[in-house]
Residue frames as a rotation matrix with the C-alpha (Angstrom) as fourth column:
MET 1
-0.575 0.258 -0.776 117.24
0.493 -0.647 -0.581 126.99
-0.652 -0.717 0.245 111.53
THR 2
-0.828 0.267 -0.493 116.08
-0.510 -0.724 0.465 128.62
-0.233 0.636 0.735 108.30
THR 3
-0.712 0.601 -0.362 113.69
0.178 0.653 0.736 125.71
0.679 0.460 -0.572 107.72
MET 4
-0.410 0.555 -0.724 112.03
0.900 0.119 -0.419 126.41
-0.146 -0.823 -0.549 111.07
ILE 5
-0.641 0.142 -0.754 111.71
-0.019 -0.985 -0.170 130.09
-0.767 -0.095 0.634 110.18
GLN 6
-0.860 0.329 -0.390 110.20
-0.439 -0.090 0.894 129.21
0.259 0.940 0.222 106.81
ALA 7
-0.562 0.674 -0.479 107.76
0.618 0.727 0.299 126.80
0.550 -0.127 -0.825 108.46
PHE 8
-0.453 0.365 -0.814 106.82
0.683 -0.445 -0.580 129.50
-0.573 -0.818 -0.048 110.97
ARG 9
-0.788 0.128 -0.602 106.25
-0.376 -0.875 0.306 132.01
-0.487 0.468 0.738 108.19
ARG 10
-0.772 0.537 -0.339 104.05
-0.097 0.428 0.898 129.55
0.628 0.727 -0.279 106.27
GLY 11
-0.441 0.611 -0.658 102.10
0.877 0.451 -0.168 128.87
0.194 -0.651 -0.734 109.47
ALA 12
-0.581 0.180 -0.794 101.70
0.299 -0.860 -0.414 132.58
-0.757 -0.478 0.446 110.11
ILE 13
-0.865 0.276 -0.418 100.43
-0.501 -0.445 0.743 133.10
0.019 0.852 0.523 106.58
ALA 14
-0.625 0.648 -0.434 97.96
0.338 0.727 0.598 130.23
0.703 0.228 -0.673 107.00
VAL 15
-0.408 0.457 -0.790 96.73
0.866 -0.079 -0.493 131.65
-0.288 -0.886 -0.363 110.30
GLY 16
-0.752 0.083 -0.654 96.38
-0.129 -0.991 0.023 135.08
-0.647 0.102 0.756 108.72
CYS 17
-0.813 0.471 -0.344 94.35
-0.349 0.080 0.934 133.64
0.467 0.879 0.099 105.86
SER 18
-0.484 0.645 -0.591 92.20
0.727 0.672 0.138 131.70
0.486 -0.363 -0.795 108.31
LEU 19
-0.521 0.268 -0.810 91.58
0.578 -0.587 -0.567 134.85
-0.627 -0.764 0.151 110.35
CYS 20
-0.879 0.220 -0.422 90.54
-0.437 -0.725 0.533 136.67
-0.189 0.653 0.733 107.18
LEU 21
-0.652 0.658 -0.377 87.95
0.098 0.566 0.819 133.97
0.752 0.497 -0.433 106.58
LEU 22
-0.270 0.537 -0.799 86.61
0.943 0.317 -0.105 134.40
0.197 -0.781 -0.592 110.10
ALA 23
-0.965 -0.099 -0.241 86.42
0.151 -0.966 -0.208 138.19
-0.212 -0.237 0.948 109.90
PRO 24
-0.135 0.975 -0.178 82.98
0.133 -0.160 -0.978 139.73
-0.982 -0.156 -0.108 109.88
LEU 25
-0.347 0.105 0.932 81.34
0.916 0.248 0.314 139.54
-0.199 0.963 -0.183 106.48
PRO 26
-0.998 0.060 0.012 80.46
-0.054 -0.958 0.282 142.72
0.028 0.281 0.959 104.61
ALA 27
-0.450 0.893 0.023 76.84
-0.508 -0.234 -0.829 143.82
-0.735 -0.385 0.559 104.82
SER 28
0.051 0.491 -0.869 76.04
-0.991 0.133 0.017 142.41
0.124 0.861 0.494 101.38
ALA 29
-0.546 -0.310 -0.778 77.37
-0.286 0.942 -0.175 138.97
0.788 0.127 -0.603 102.31
GLN 30
-0.972 0.194 0.134 75.66
-0.087 0.230 -0.969 139.06
-0.219 -0.954 -0.207 105.69
SER 31
-0.198 0.965 -0.169 72.31
-0.828 -0.257 -0.499 139.63
-0.525 0.041 0.850 104.13
ALA 32
-0.061 0.133 -0.989 72.80
-0.811 0.571 0.127 136.65
0.582 0.810 0.073 101.81
GLY 33
0.584 0.232 -0.778 73.31
0.153 0.909 0.386 134.25
0.797 -0.345 0.496 104.71
SER 34
0.948 -0.151 0.279 74.97
-0.311 -0.270 0.911 133.70
-0.063 -0.951 -0.304 108.03
GLY 35
0.135 -0.959 -0.250 78.20
-0.844 0.020 -0.535 132.21
0.518 0.283 -0.807 106.69
LYS 36
0.857 0.287 0.427 77.71
-0.480 0.745 0.463 128.63
-0.186 -0.602 0.777 107.89
ILE 37
-0.046 -0.968 -0.246 81.03
-0.917 0.139 -0.375 126.90
0.397 0.208 -0.894 108.59
GLY 38
0.949 0.290 0.122 81.74
-0.315 0.878 0.361 123.22
-0.002 -0.381 0.924 109.08
PHE 39
-0.089 -0.994 0.063 84.76
-0.996 0.091 0.022 121.06
-0.027 -0.061 -0.998 109.81
ILE 40
0.929 0.274 -0.247 85.60
-0.279 0.960 0.015 117.43
0.241 0.055 0.969 109.09
ASN 41
0.203 -0.853 0.481 88.36
-0.750 0.180 0.636 115.36
-0.629 -0.490 -0.603 110.61
THR 42
0.401 -0.077 -0.913 89.86
-0.827 0.397 -0.397 113.50
0.393 0.915 0.095 107.66
GLU 43
-0.688 -0.724 -0.052 91.96
-0.606 0.612 -0.508 111.25
0.400 -0.318 -0.860 109.88
ARG 44
-0.523 0.578 0.627 88.86
-0.493 0.395 -0.775 110.11
-0.695 -0.714 0.078 111.72
ILE 45
0.537 0.717 -0.444 87.11
-0.770 0.201 -0.606 109.33
-0.345 0.667 0.660 108.44
LEU 46
0.104 -0.600 -0.794 90.11
-0.751 0.475 -0.458 107.28
0.652 0.644 -0.401 107.31
LYS 47
-0.881 -0.437 0.181 90.05
-0.435 0.599 -0.673 105.30
0.186 -0.671 -0.718 110.56
GLU 48
-0.672 0.649 0.358 86.35
-0.253 0.253 -0.934 104.93
-0.696 -0.718 -0.006 111.35
SER 49
0.029 0.764 -0.644 84.45
-0.961 -0.156 -0.228 104.71
-0.275 0.626 0.730 108.07
LEU 50
0.547 0.273 0.791 83.25
-0.135 0.962 -0.239 101.33
-0.826 0.024 0.563 106.83
LEU 51
0.980 -0.181 -0.082 84.84
-0.077 0.038 -0.996 102.03
0.183 0.983 0.023 103.45
ALA 52
0.228 -0.952 0.206 88.27
-0.862 -0.296 -0.412 102.67
0.453 -0.083 -0.888 105.00
LYS 53
0.005 -0.180 0.984 87.98
-0.756 0.643 0.122 99.60
-0.655 -0.744 -0.133 107.23
ALA 54
0.833 0.342 0.434 87.05
0.020 0.766 -0.643 97.45
-0.552 0.544 0.631 104.22
ALA 55
0.780 -0.607 -0.152 90.03
-0.352 -0.225 -0.908 98.81
0.518 0.762 -0.390 102.28
GLN 56
-0.023 -0.797 0.603 92.34
-0.998 -0.014 -0.057 98.08
0.054 -0.603 -0.796 105.22
GLN 57
0.290 0.221 0.931 90.97
-0.432 0.898 -0.079 94.54
-0.854 -0.380 0.355 105.52
LYS 58
0.996 0.078 0.039 91.46
0.005 0.390 -0.921 93.97
-0.087 0.918 0.388 101.79
LEU 59
0.407 -0.913 0.010 95.08
-0.699 -0.318 -0.641 95.13
0.588 0.254 -0.768 102.03
GLN 60
-0.034 -0.386 0.922 95.64
-0.918 0.377 0.124 92.91
-0.396 -0.842 -0.367 105.05
SER 61
0.579 0.320 0.750 94.34
-0.113 0.942 -0.315 89.82
-0.808 0.097 0.582 103.29
GLU 62
0.977 -0.194 -0.087 96.18
-0.084 0.025 -0.996 90.63
0.196 0.981 0.008 100.07
PHE 63
0.297 -0.945 0.138 99.57
-0.581 -0.293 -0.759 91.18
0.757 0.145 -0.637 101.69
SER 64
0.590 -0.044 0.807 99.50
-0.770 0.270 0.578 88.85
-0.243 -0.962 0.125 104.69
GLN 65
0.927 -0.250 0.279 100.96
0.294 0.947 -0.132 85.87
-0.231 0.204 0.951 102.80
ARG 66
0.500 -0.784 0.368 103.82
0.272 -0.261 -0.926 87.93
0.822 0.564 0.083 101.39
GLU 67
0.322 -0.349 0.880 104.52
-0.805 -0.590 0.060 89.32
0.498 -0.728 -0.471 104.86
LYS 68
0.795 0.002 0.607 104.61
-0.398 0.756 0.519 85.80
-0.458 -0.654 0.602 106.29
ASP 69
0.830 -0.524 0.192 106.99
0.507 0.565 -0.651 84.70
0.233 0.638 0.734 103.51
LEU 70
0.318 -0.725 0.610 109.30
-0.233 -0.684 -0.691 87.59
0.919 0.078 -0.387 104.38
GLN 71
0.461 -0.099 0.882 109.22
-0.887 -0.054 0.458 86.63
0.002 -0.994 -0.112 108.05
ASP 72
0.926 -0.116 0.360 110.09
0.086 0.991 0.099 83.03
-0.369 -0.061 0.928 107.13
ARG 73
0.616 -0.737 0.276 113.00
0.393 -0.016 -0.920 84.22
0.682 0.675 0.280 104.97
ALA 74
0.281 -0.493 0.824 114.27
-0.676 -0.711 -0.194 86.39
0.681 -0.502 -0.533 107.80
ALA 75
0.695 0.022 0.719 114.13
-0.619 0.528 0.582 83.41
-0.367 -0.849 0.380 110.18
ARG 76
0.893 -0.389 0.226 116.09
0.449 0.811 -0.375 81.25
-0.037 0.436 0.899 107.71
ILE 77
0.405 -0.765 0.501 118.72
0.033 -0.536 -0.844 83.97
0.914 0.358 -0.192 107.31
LYS 78
0.381 -0.223 0.897 119.01
-0.885 -0.369 0.284 84.31
0.268 -0.902 -0.338 111.07
ALA 79
0.865 -0.025 0.501 119.38
-0.198 0.901 0.386 80.53
-0.461 -0.433 0.775 111.50
LEU 80
0.745 -0.622 0.240 122.04
0.558 0.385 -0.735 80.35
0.365 0.682 0.634 108.78
SER 81
0.328 -0.609 0.723 123.87
-0.370 -0.787 -0.495 83.29
0.869 -0.105 -0.483 110.31
GLN 82
0.555 -0.074 0.829 123.84
-0.819 0.125 0.560 81.61
-0.145 -0.989 0.008 113.71
LYS 83
0.927 -0.231 0.295 125.13
0.261 0.963 -0.067 78.39
-0.269 0.139 0.953 112.14
LEU 84
0.530 -0.763 0.370 127.96
0.324 -0.221 -0.920 80.30
0.783 0.608 0.130 110.48
GLU 85
0.311 -0.377 0.873 128.80
-0.744 -0.668 -0.024 82.02
0.592 -0.642 -0.488 113.75
LYS 86
0.668 0.040 0.743 128.74
-0.625 0.572 0.531 78.75
-0.404 -0.819 0.407 115.69
ASP 87
0.734 -0.295 0.612 130.34
0.368 0.930 0.007 76.35
-0.571 0.220 0.791 113.19
GLY 88
0.952 -0.305 0.002 132.42
-0.172 -0.542 -0.823 78.81
0.252 0.783 -0.569 111.16
PRO 89
0.335 -0.897 0.289 135.61
-0.927 -0.259 0.271 78.47
-0.168 -0.359 -0.918 113.20
VAL 90
-0.146 -0.389 0.909 135.69
-0.316 0.889 0.330 74.68
-0.938 -0.239 -0.252 112.73
MET 91
0.827 0.478 0.297 134.65
0.145 0.329 -0.933 74.66
-0.544 0.815 0.202 109.05
SER 92
-0.138 -0.837 0.530 137.06
0.896 0.122 0.426 74.41
-0.421 0.534 0.733 106.19
ASP 93
-0.652 -0.185 -0.735 137.81
-0.002 -0.969 0.246 77.67
-0.758 0.162 0.632 104.41
ALA 94
-0.953 0.296 -0.068 135.92
-0.057 0.044 0.997 76.51
0.299 0.954 -0.024 101.30
ASP 95
-0.319 0.877 -0.358 132.82
0.859 0.427 0.283 75.47
0.401 -0.218 -0.890 103.30
ARG 96
-0.175 0.199 -0.964 132.85
0.695 -0.669 -0.264 78.71
-0.698 -0.716 -0.021 105.31
ALA 97
-0.854 -0.185 -0.486 133.24
-0.176 -0.776 0.605 80.80
-0.489 0.603 0.630 102.13
ALA 98
-0.790 0.613 -0.012 130.37
0.262 0.355 0.897 78.92
0.554 0.706 -0.441 100.46
LEU 99
-0.094 0.764 -0.639 128.14
0.994 0.107 -0.019 79.43
0.054 -0.637 -0.769 103.52
GLN 100
-0.411 -0.117 -0.904 129.05
0.351 -0.936 -0.039 83.13
-0.842 -0.333 0.425 103.65
GLN 101
-0.983 0.045 -0.179 128.22
-0.183 -0.379 0.907 83.48
-0.027 0.924 0.381 99.95
GLN 102
-0.494 0.853 -0.167 124.90
0.653 0.491 0.577 81.68
0.574 0.176 -0.800 100.46
LEU 103
-0.072 0.423 -0.903 124.12
0.900 -0.364 -0.242 83.98
-0.431 -0.830 -0.354 103.39
ALA 104
-0.702 -0.244 -0.669 125.02
0.006 -0.941 0.337 87.07
-0.712 0.232 0.663 101.35
ASP 105
-0.923 0.384 -0.008 122.82
0.024 0.077 0.997 85.91
0.384 0.920 -0.081 98.44
MET 106
-0.234 0.871 -0.432 119.90
0.903 0.360 0.236 85.16
0.361 -0.335 -0.870 100.76
ASN 107
-0.222 0.084 -0.972 120.29
0.664 -0.717 -0.213 88.52
-0.715 -0.692 0.103 102.48
ARG 108
-0.915 -0.148 -0.374 120.41
-0.162 -0.716 0.679 90.41
-0.369 0.682 0.631 99.15
ASP 109
-0.714 0.697 -0.058 117.32
0.293 0.374 0.880 88.53
0.635 0.611 -0.472 97.91
PHE 110
-0.141 0.648 -0.748 115.52
0.990 0.070 -0.126 89.20
-0.029 -0.758 -0.651 101.19
GLN 111
-0.496 -0.101 -0.862 116.25
0.305 -0.950 -0.064 92.93
-0.813 -0.294 0.502 101.03
ARG 112
-0.976 0.163 -0.144 115.03
-0.190 -0.322 0.928 93.09
0.105 0.933 0.345 97.41
LYS 113
-0.443 0.859 -0.256 111.81
0.588 0.494 0.641 91.25
0.677 0.133 -0.724 98.26
GLN 114
-0.183 0.334 -0.925 111.30
0.907 -0.306 -0.290 93.40
-0.380 -0.892 -0.247 101.35
ARG 115
-0.780 -0.155 -0.607 111.75
-0.033 -0.958 0.286 96.58
-0.625 0.243 0.742 99.30
GLU 116
-0.864 0.495 -0.088 109.32
-0.045 0.097 0.994 95.31
0.501 0.863 -0.062 96.63
PHE 117
-0.286 0.764 -0.579 106.82
0.904 0.416 0.101 94.39
0.318 -0.494 -0.809 99.34
GLY 118
-0.351 0.085 -0.933 107.02
0.602 -0.742 -0.294 97.87
-0.717 -0.665 0.209 100.85
GLU 119
-0.918 -0.023 -0.397 106.65
-0.262 -0.717 0.647 99.57
-0.299 0.697 0.652 97.49
ASP 120
-0.699 0.696 -0.160 103.69
0.244 0.444 0.862 97.39
0.672 0.564 -0.480 96.48
LEU 121
-0.211 0.616 -0.759 102.00
0.977 0.137 -0.160 97.87
0.005 -0.776 -0.631 99.84
ASN 122
-0.542 -0.038 -0.839 102.46
0.283 -0.949 -0.140 101.65
-0.791 -0.313 0.526 99.74
ALA 123
-0.960 0.197 -0.199 101.15
-0.259 -0.358 0.897 101.87
0.105 0.913 0.394 96.17
LYS 124
-0.460 0.831 -0.312 98.06
0.526 0.538 0.658 99.80
0.715 0.139 -0.685 96.99
ARG 125
-0.240 0.337 -0.911 97.49
0.916 -0.233 -0.327 101.67
-0.322 -0.912 -0.253 100.28
ASN 126
-0.783 -0.098 -0.614 97.75
-0.007 -0.986 0.166 105.04
-0.622 0.134 0.771 98.52
ALA 127
-0.851 0.511 -0.122 95.32
-0.126 0.028 0.992 103.90
0.510 0.859 0.040 95.81
ALA 128
-0.266 0.771 -0.578 92.86
0.830 0.489 0.270 102.62
0.491 -0.408 -0.770 98.43
LEU 129
-0.358 0.089 -0.929 93.12
0.693 -0.642 -0.329 105.84
-0.626 -0.762 0.168 100.46
ALA 130
-0.960 0.009 -0.280 92.60
-0.186 -0.769 0.612 107.90
-0.210 0.639 0.740 97.31
GLN 131
-0.590 0.793 -0.151 89.39
0.263 0.365 0.893 105.98
0.764 0.487 -0.424 96.61
VAL 132
-0.117 0.524 -0.843 88.17
0.993 0.092 -0.080 106.48
0.036 -0.846 -0.531 100.18
LEU 133
-0.572 -0.163 -0.804 88.99
0.369 -0.926 -0.074 110.19
-0.733 -0.339 0.590 100.08
ASP 134
-0.967 0.256 -0.009 87.35
-0.107 -0.370 0.923 110.61
0.232 0.893 0.385 96.68
LYS 135
-0.261 0.908 -0.327 84.15
0.603 0.418 0.680 109.01
0.754 -0.020 -0.657 97.95
ALA 136
-0.141 0.155 -0.978 84.37
0.946 -0.269 -0.179 110.97
-0.291 -0.951 -0.108 101.22
ASN 137
-0.887 -0.224 -0.404 84.79
0.125 -0.958 0.256 114.27
-0.445 0.177 0.878 99.35
LYS 138
-0.712 0.700 0.062 81.65
0.047 -0.041 0.998 113.54
0.701 0.713 -0.003 97.33
VAL 139
0.033 0.721 -0.692 79.76
0.870 0.320 0.375 112.81
0.492 -0.614 -0.617 100.53
VAL 140
-0.483 -0.269 -0.833 81.14
0.701 -0.689 -0.184 115.98
-0.525 -0.673 0.522 102.15
LYS 141
-0.991 0.132 0.011 79.87
-0.092 -0.742 0.664 117.98
0.096 0.657 0.748 99.19
GLN 142
-0.319 0.930 -0.181 76.42
0.351 0.293 0.889 116.38
0.880 0.220 -0.420 99.53
VAL 143
0.018 0.275 -0.961 76.32
1.000 0.017 0.024 117.08
0.023 -0.961 -0.274 103.28
ALA 144
-0.778 -0.380 -0.501 77.45
0.411 -0.910 0.051 120.66
-0.475 -0.166 0.864 102.64
GLU 145
-0.859 0.494 0.136 74.77
-0.115 -0.444 0.889 121.24
0.499 0.747 0.438 100.04
GLN 146
-0.057 0.884 -0.464 72.05
0.574 0.409 0.709 119.66
0.817 -0.226 -0.531 102.16
GLY 147
0.141 0.055 -0.988 73.12
0.977 -0.167 0.130 121.60
-0.158 -0.984 -0.077 105.25
ASN 148
0.831 0.191 0.522 73.61
0.382 -0.879 -0.285 124.89
0.405 0.436 -0.804 103.39
TYR 149
0.438 -0.776 -0.453 77.25
0.562 -0.157 0.812 125.20
-0.702 -0.610 0.367 104.46
ASP 150
0.935 -0.174 -0.310 79.28
-0.327 -0.763 -0.558 128.00
-0.139 0.622 -0.770 102.92
ILE 151
0.118 -0.950 -0.290 82.65
-0.732 0.114 -0.671 126.41
0.671 0.291 -0.682 103.66
ILE 152
0.994 0.072 0.079 83.96
-0.106 0.752 0.651 123.21
-0.013 -0.655 0.755 105.20
PHE 153
0.222 -0.972 0.078 87.51
-0.953 -0.233 -0.193 122.93
0.205 -0.032 -0.978 106.50
GLN 154
0.716 -0.047 -0.697 89.51
-0.007 0.997 -0.074 119.72
0.698 0.057 0.713 106.71
ASP 155
-0.050 -0.803 -0.594 92.46
0.858 0.270 -0.438 120.80
0.512 -0.531 0.675 108.86
ALA 156
0.498 0.183 0.848 92.59
-0.189 -0.931 0.312 123.19
0.847 -0.315 -0.429 111.76
VAL 157
-0.659 -0.749 0.073 94.54
-0.158 0.042 -0.986 123.80
0.735 -0.662 -0.146 114.93
TYR 158
-0.882 0.470 0.040 91.38
0.022 0.124 -0.992 124.12
-0.471 -0.874 -0.120 117.00
VAL 159
-0.659 0.751 -0.042 87.79
-0.057 0.006 0.998 123.27
0.750 0.660 0.039 116.17
ASN 160
-0.575 0.613 0.542 84.75
-0.776 -0.197 -0.600 124.02
-0.261 -0.765 0.588 118.24
PRO 161
-0.878 0.228 0.420 82.75
0.237 0.971 -0.032 120.77
-0.415 0.072 -0.907 118.41
ARG 162
0.015 0.938 -0.345 79.69
-0.021 -0.345 -0.938 122.81
-1.000 0.021 0.014 117.43
ILE 163
0.385 0.115 -0.916 80.94
-0.838 -0.373 -0.399 123.03
-0.388 0.921 -0.047 113.82
ASP 164
-0.732 -0.667 0.137 82.45
-0.574 0.713 0.402 119.51
-0.366 0.216 -0.905 113.59
ILE 165
0.356 0.895 -0.270 80.33
-0.894 0.242 -0.377 117.60
-0.272 0.375 0.886 111.08
THR 166
-0.641 -0.691 -0.333 82.59
-0.754 0.649 0.104 114.54
0.144 0.317 -0.937 110.89
GLY 167
-0.696 0.436 0.570 79.90
-0.071 0.749 -0.659 112.36
-0.714 -0.499 -0.491 112.48
LYS 168
0.388 0.868 -0.311 77.35
-0.397 -0.148 -0.906 113.39
-0.832 0.475 0.287 109.84
VAL 169
0.153 -0.420 -0.894 79.83
-0.985 0.002 -0.170 112.68
0.073 0.908 -0.414 107.06
LEU 170
-0.850 -0.481 0.216 80.72
-0.509 0.855 -0.100 109.28
-0.137 -0.195 -0.971 108.55
LYS 171
-0.266 0.838 0.477 77.03
-0.034 0.486 -0.873 108.31
-0.963 -0.248 -0.101 108.75
ALA 172
0.603 0.509 -0.615 76.39
-0.575 -0.257 -0.777 109.42
-0.554 0.821 0.138 105.16
LEU 173
-0.182 -0.767 -0.615 79.55
-0.971 0.238 -0.010 107.73
0.154 0.595 -0.789 103.89
ASP 174
-0.860 -0.121 0.495 78.74
-0.296 0.910 -0.290 104.48
-0.416 -0.396 -0.819 105.68
ALA 175
0.119 0.978 0.173 75.16
-0.138 0.188 -0.972 104.60
-0.983 0.092 0.157 104.40
SER 176
0.566 0.069 -0.821 76.38
-0.800 -0.196 -0.568 105.06
-0.200 0.978 -0.056 100.83
THR 177
-0.548 -0.819 -0.173 78.93
-0.832 0.554 0.013 102.24
0.085 0.151 -0.985 101.29
ALA 178
-0.610 0.353 0.710 76.31
-0.214 0.789 -0.576 99.82
-0.763 -0.503 -0.406 102.58
LYS 179
0.383 0.823 -0.419 74.22
-0.637 -0.094 -0.765 100.23
-0.669 0.560 0.489 99.40
């Protein structure tokens, strides 16, 4: 319950800060400019940009063989488990114990390889996403400077489509990727 209250308080603080940003600007700031605001949808950039799609494709090709190997191992473990279940009652104690040990060893090895696969995939995915976001942030800065934006937000509860510049950023990012 206290976690929910803390989350609510953090949200309230964030909303309060956001409202402060949207408050009318003092006369000196108003004379300098109109306070141009933009918004980008980071999730959309990570799904739709050519750079993100290329990174996803690279990960897919790099890890597809390991994923297939894991699936094959899982199928062998399942088949051995079914054999033990079916033939176990009629096997000698020594044969059944040997088969159980083999199954336990295979299962332990499978879990280790599966854990390594997940860790490797997450590390590579995080590195690829960091590269995409780094490039996207540079493009956002360029778009902001060219469009004379005072501030660009990445996350919001509600965004008026009028200030959403995600499409502009995607076009610029894709253009810089194609070079």
